[in-house]
C-alpha positions as a Markdown table, in Angstrom:
| # | Residue | x | y | z |
|---|---|---|---|---|
| 1 | Asp | 134.0 | 173.2 | 156.3 |
| 2 | Asp | 130.7 | 174.7 | 155.4 |
| 3 | His | 129.5 | 171.7 | 153.3 |
| 4 | Leu | 129.8 | 169.0 | 155.9 |
| 5 | Gly | 126.2 | 169.2 | 157.0 |
| 6 | Asp | 124.7 | 169.1 | 153.5 |
| 7 | Asn | 123.1 | 166.1 | 151.8 |
| 8 | Asp | 123.9 | 167.3 | 148.3 |
| 9 | Glu | 127.4 | 165.9 | 147.7 |
| 10 | Ile | 129.5 | 162.8 | 148.7 |
| 11 | Ile | 132.7 | 163.2 | 150.6 |
| 12 | Ala | 135.2 | 160.3 | 150.1 |
| 13 | Leu | 137.4 | 159.9 | 153.3 |
| 14 | Asp | 140.8 | 158.4 | 153.6 |
| 15 | Ala | 140.4 | 155.0 | 155.2 |
| 16 | Gln | 143.3 | 155.5 | 157.7 |
| 17 | Thr | 142.9 | 159.1 | 158.7 |
| 18 | Leu | 139.3 | 159.7 | 157.9 |
| 19 | Gln | 140.3 | 163.0 | 156.4 |
| 20 | Pro | 138.4 | 164.2 | 153.3 |
| 21 | Arg | 140.1 | 163.0 | 150.1 |
| 22 | Tyr | 137.7 | 164.3 | 147.4 |
| 23 | Arg | 134.1 | 165.3 | 146.8 |
| 24 | Phe | 131.6 | 164.5 | 144.0 |
| 25 | Gly | 128.0 | 164.8 | 142.9 |
| 26 | Leu | 127.5 | 168.4 | 144.0 |
| 27 | Ser | 125.6 | 169.5 | 140.8 |
| 28 | Leu | 123.7 | 166.2 | 140.5 |
| 29 | Leu | 122.5 | 165.5 | 144.1 |
| 30 | Asn | 119.7 | 166.9 | 146.2 |
| 31 | Asp | 119.0 | 165.4 | 149.6 |
| 32 | Val | 120.9 | 162.2 | 149.4 |
| 33 | Arg | 119.6 | 159.5 | 151.7 |
| 34 | Gly | 120.5 | 155.8 | 151.5 |
| 35 | Met | 123.4 | 154.4 | 149.5 |
| 36 | Val | 124.8 | 151.0 | 148.7 |
| 37 | Leu | 128.0 | 149.7 | 147.1 |
| 38 | Val | 127.6 | 147.2 | 144.3 |
| 39 | Gly | 130.9 | 146.0 | 142.9 |
| 40 | Glu | 132.7 | 149.1 | 141.6 |
| 41 | Glu | 129.6 | 151.3 | 141.6 |
| 42 | Leu | 128.0 | 153.4 | 144.3 |
| 43 | Phe | 124.2 | 153.7 | 144.1 |
| 44 | Leu | 122.7 | 156.7 | 145.9 |
| 45 | Cys | 119.1 | 157.6 | 146.8 |
| 46 | Asn | 118.7 | 161.1 | 145.5 |
| 47 | Lys | 115.4 | 161.9 | 147.3 |
| 48 | Gly | 115.1 | 165.5 | 146.2 |
| 49 | Asn | 115.4 | 164.6 | 142.5 |
| 50 | Asp | 113.3 | 161.4 | 142.6 |
| 51 | Arg | 116.0 | 159.2 | 141.3 |
| 52 | Leu | 119.0 | 157.0 | 142.0 |
| 53 | Gln | 122.4 | 158.3 | 141.0 |
| 54 | Val | 125.2 | 155.8 | 140.1 |
| 55 | Phe | 128.8 | 156.8 | 140.5 |
| 56 | Ser | 132.1 | 155.0 | 140.1 |
| 57 | Leu | 134.3 | 154.7 | 143.2 |
| 58 | Ala | 136.4 | 157.6 | 141.8 |
| 59 | Gly | 133.3 | 159.8 | 141.8 |
| 60 | Glu | 132.5 | 159.7 | 138.1 |
| 61 | His | 128.8 | 159.9 | 137.3 |
| 62 | Arg | 127.7 | 156.7 | 135.4 |
| 63 | Arg | 124.0 | 157.0 | 135.1 |
| 64 | Ser | 120.7 | 158.2 | 136.6 |
| 65 | Ile | 117.8 | 155.8 | 137.3 |
| 66 | Thr | 114.2 | 156.9 | 137.5 |
| 67 | Gly | 111.0 | 154.8 | 137.9 |
| 68 | Glu | 107.4 | 154.8 | 139.0 |
| 69 | Trp | 108.6 | 155.3 | 142.5 |
| 70 | Lys | 109.4 | 158.8 | 144.0 |
| 71 | Arg | 111.6 | 160.2 | 146.8 |
| 72 | Pro | 113.8 | 157.2 | 147.4 |
| 73 | Ile | 115.2 | 157.1 | 151.0 |
| 74 | Ala | 116.5 | 153.6 | 151.6 |
| 75 | Leu | 118.3 | 151.1 | 149.4 |
| 76 | Cys | 120.0 | 147.7 | 149.8 |
| 77 | Phe | 121.5 | 145.1 | 147.5 |
| 78 | Val | 120.9 | 141.3 | 147.6 |
| 79 | Lys | 121.6 | 138.8 | 144.9 |
| 80 | Asp | 121.8 | 141.2 | 141.9 |
| 81 | Arg | 118.7 | 143.1 | 143.0 |
| 82 | Leu | 118.2 | 146.5 | 144.5 |
| 83 | Tyr | 115.5 | 146.9 | 147.2 |
| 84 | Leu | 114.2 | 150.5 | 147.4 |
| 85 | Val | 112.0 | 152.2 | 149.9 |
| 86 | Glu | 110.4 | 155.6 | 149.0 |
| 87 | Glu | 109.4 | 158.2 | 151.5 |
| 88 | Ala | 105.7 | 158.3 | 152.4 |
| 89 | Asp | 103.8 | 161.1 | 150.8 |
| 90 | Asp | 100.6 | 161.7 | 152.8 |
| 91 | Glu | 100.6 | 165.4 | 152.1 |
| 92 | Gln | 99.9 | 165.7 | 148.4 |
| 93 | Asp | 96.2 | 165.5 | 147.5 |
| 94 | Asp | 94.6 | 166.1 | 144.1 |
| 95 | Glu | 91.6 | 168.4 | 143.5 |
| 96 | Glu | 89.2 | 165.7 | 144.9 |
| 97 | Gly | 91.2 | 165.2 | 148.1 |
| 98 | Glu | 92.6 | 161.9 | 147.0 |
| 99 | Leu | 96.3 | 161.1 | 147.5 |
| 100 | Ile | 98.3 | 161.7 | 144.3 |
| 101 | Asn | 100.5 | 158.7 | 145.0 |
| 102 | Pro | 98.7 | 156.4 | 147.5 |
| 103 | Leu | 101.4 | 153.7 | 147.4 |
| 104 | Ser | 104.2 | 156.1 | 148.2 |
| 105 | Gly | 106.1 | 154.7 | 151.2 |
| 106 | Arg | 103.8 | 151.7 | 151.4 |
| 107 | Arg | 105.8 | 149.4 | 149.1 |
| 108 | Ile | 109.3 | 148.1 | 148.6 |
| 109 | Cys | 110.4 | 148.2 | 144.9 |
| 110 | Val | 112.7 | 145.5 | 143.6 |
| 111 | Leu | 114.9 | 146.7 | 140.8 |
| 112 | Ser | 117.4 | 145.3 | 138.5 |
| 113 | Leu | 120.9 | 146.9 | 138.5 |
| 114 | Gln | 119.8 | 148.8 | 135.4 |
| 115 | Gly | 116.9 | 150.2 | 137.2 |
| 116 | Asn | 114.0 | 148.2 | 135.8 |
| 117 | Thr | 111.2 | 147.6 | 138.3 |
| 118 | Leu | 110.9 | 143.8 | 138.7 |
| 119 | Glu | 108.4 | 143.6 | 141.6 |
| 120 | Ala | 106.8 | 145.7 | 144.2 |
| 121 | Tyr | 105.9 | 144.5 | 147.7 |
| 122 | Gln | 103.1 | 146.4 | 149.3 |
| 123 | Asn | 102.9 | 146.8 | 153.1 |
| 124 | Pro | 100.2 | 144.2 | 154.2 |
| 125 | Val | 98.9 | 146.5 | 156.9 |
| 126 | Glu | 96.4 | 148.9 | 155.3 |
| 127 | Gly | 97.6 | 152.5 | 155.5 |
| 128 | Ser | 100.9 | 151.6 | 157.1 |
| 129 | Thr | 104.2 | 152.8 | 155.6 |
| 130 | Phe | 107.7 | 151.3 | 155.7 |
| 131 | Ser | 110.3 | 153.0 | 157.8 |
| 132 | Asp | 113.2 | 154.9 | 156.3 |
| 133 | Thr | 115.6 | 152.0 | 157.0 |
| 134 | Leu | 116.1 | 148.8 | 155.1 |
| 135 | Cys | 118.1 | 145.9 | 156.5 |
| 136 | Cys | 119.4 | 143.3 | 154.1 |
C-alpha cells in the first residue's frame, strides 16, 4: 500500500492478524510523531501542524490542542497529566540573529488532559535539548 510509509494518517490494525482494519486522520494530520492512549482517547503529536490531535478509538476526531509549545514530538501520560517534548528549533532566527523560540526543545511541558499548560520544566544544562523520546 502506498500510504504505509507516511506520517499523516493512523492505521488501526487487527490485534490477531495485524492486518489493517481502518484508517483515520488523513486530512487532519501532518508528520505524526508520539502518541499515547488515555482511557478511550488517543492523543497524537501532530508535529507538522504544531498541535495535539485527539481521537476516539474508533477514529473520530474529538478535538485539537494548541499551546505555547510548537512541533510536539514526544508525549506520555502519568496521573492525569500529559508530558510533552517539542522538537528543538535551532534554525529559525529573527532579523537580529536571535532564536525565535529559544526554549524550543529545551523544556518538557506538563499539560492537563484539556491541553492547558500547567508547568514547564527547562533542561538544566544550558543550551541542551531533550531527546525525541520520553519514558514515563
